[in-house]
C-alpha positions, 0 to 999 in steps of 0.5 A: 534515654532519648535519641536525637540524631539530628543533634548528634549529626550537627555536633559531630560534624562541628567537632570533626570539622574543627569548628569547635573543640570537643563538647558535652551536652545533656538534657533532663526533665523533672523525671531524670536524664533524657539525653547525654552525649560527648563529641570531639577531643578533650584537647585539639590535636591530642588523642584523648576523646571527649567523654560524658564525665569530662571535667570543665571550668564552668565559670559563671555557671557557678553563680546560680550555685552560690546564690542557691547557698545564699537562699538556703541561708535566707530560708534559715534567717541567717541572711536578709535580701534587703538589709545593707550587706555591709553589716555582714561584709564591712569591706562593702561599707563606703564603696565609691562610684567611678565616674569618668568625664566624657570630654576630658576622660578624667576619672574620679571617685564619689560616694555611692548614694545608698548601701548595697543589699544582697538582692542587688548583689544577686541581680547585678544591680549593685553597681559592680561591673566586670572589666572585660565588659566595662572599658572605664573600669578596665582602665581604672584597674590598669591604672591602679594595678588591680588584677582581674577577678579570676586571679582569686586575689583579694585585691581583685575585689577592691574595685569601685562601683560603676553605678549607684546601687539599684540604678541599673543592671550591669553584669559584674563581680557581685556574686563573689561577695554573695559567696563571702556573705555565705561564709560570714553567715554560715561560719564555713568556707564557701567550698565546705558549705557548698560541698556539705549543703549542695554537692553531697545531697545532689551527688555532684561528686565532680563539682569543686573549686580544687581539682583532685587527681580524678578530676584532673585526669578528665580535665578538658583543655582551654582553647582560644580562637584566633583571627582566622577562627583556628583553635589553639590549646592555651594554658589556663587554670583557676588558682588552686590555692586561692585567697578567696573562693570565687563564688561568681566563677570558680567551680569546675564540674561535669555536665551530669553534675550540673544536670542534677542541679537543674533537676533540683530546680525542675522538681521544686527544690528537691532531688534524691529525696533531699530538699535543697530549697523550699518550693516557694524559694525556687519560685521566688528565685525564678521571678523578675527581681530588677523591676523596670530595669532590663538586661542590656548588651555587654560590649566587649572591652577585652576581645580575647576574653569575650565578644559583644554579648546580647542573648535573644536581642529580639526580646526584653530580658529580666534577671532573677536570683540569679538567672537570666529570664526570657520574657517571650517564648524563644525560637528554640522553644524555651518557654517565657519565664525560663531561667538560664545563664552561661560561663565565660569558656562557652558553657551554657544552660537553661531551665524551663519550669513550665515544660519541666526540661533543662539542658547544658552544653559545655566546651572550653573556648575563648572568647565568650559568646562564640557564634558557632557554639551559640548556634550549636546550643540552639540546635541542641535546645531545639532538638530537645524541645522537638523530642519533648513534643513528640514524647507528649 
C-alpha cells in the first residue's frame, strides 16, 4: 500500500477544522488497491469515527453501474444502442418537448422531432433534464405537482423533454430509463440484475438499493452547508420501498466496493477471474459518443441541492457510455481520455485507462460541487499521480 502523507495531512486537517464532514478516499491501479484512508466522523458532533467500510449514498455514481448492466445486454443482443427505445419502453413513445416563450414566459408542449435511443439516454442527449439544473423544468414540475426523481415515484419520470433527442447535451434522468430498459430486456428487477451480474462477481458486498442491518450500522449521515459554511446533519434517505429502482442515482455503497468496479474497467472488463464486460465494450464505453456536442455548465436552479457545476472549465469535455471524458491532461495529472463522474452528495471518482489508475472520494454533503471537497479531491488525485510517478 502507498503512503501519501501530504494527502493524509490535508484531509485530516480539513475534517478536524470542520471544513468538511468525514470522508473516505481510495485509489487503485490495475494490480490492486494502493491507498485507502478515512478521516473525521460519520456525523458531525457524534463520536462514531469514519471508517474505510463506511456506507455512503453514491447517487449518480450509480449511473456507470447501470450502464454497465445495459452494455452487458447489448453484448448479448438483448438491447440495441440506436434502435428507438420506445419499442421496449412504451412510456417513452410520444414524449413531448417543453418550450417556454422567452418574452411572455408561457409554457407549451410540442411533439419531439424524433424517437429516443438507448445511446442518447446513456449520454444525456435524449432531451431529459434534471429540475435542479433547469429552471424551466423546475417550474413545470411545480405547476404539475411532479415530484423529484429521488422520490423514486413513477410520477417523477412523467416529465417532458427539455430539447429534442440528439440535439444537445443536458444532464438528466435518462439513465433511470436505462435501468428500466435493463429490467425489460433481462426480465429481472434492476436490484436483482445488478446483484447477480455485477455486485456478486466483483465482490461488491455493500453496494445496494436497500440498506441491510450491517450497512445501516455503518451509514454516514447527510450534511448540509449553511450560508456561513457551517455543517449540519440533516435527515435523508432514498426510499427503501421504491416504486422504481433509481438506476440514475439510487445506490448506497463503500469506497472499496466502488474501487472494485473501477479496477474492472482498468483491467479491460475482467476482475477476480470473471469477465463483466468484453474488452471491446470497455473501449467503446470510453469513447466520445456525443460527436460535436460538448458537456456544458450546469446552472443551479435549486441552491440547496447544487452549486453551479463546471468541472475543468479550461477545456472541452465529452461524454461516453456513461462517463465524463476530459480531452486534455488535467492539472492533477489525469490523462486525456480519462473517465469520471460524481454523486450529488459530493462523491467523485476517476478512471485513467492510459496510466491504469483510478480513485474515489466519498463524503455526504449538500449542495453538490462543494468547492472545499473539490479542492480536496484535486489534492488527493495529484498526490496519487505523484506517487505513481515515483513508483515508476
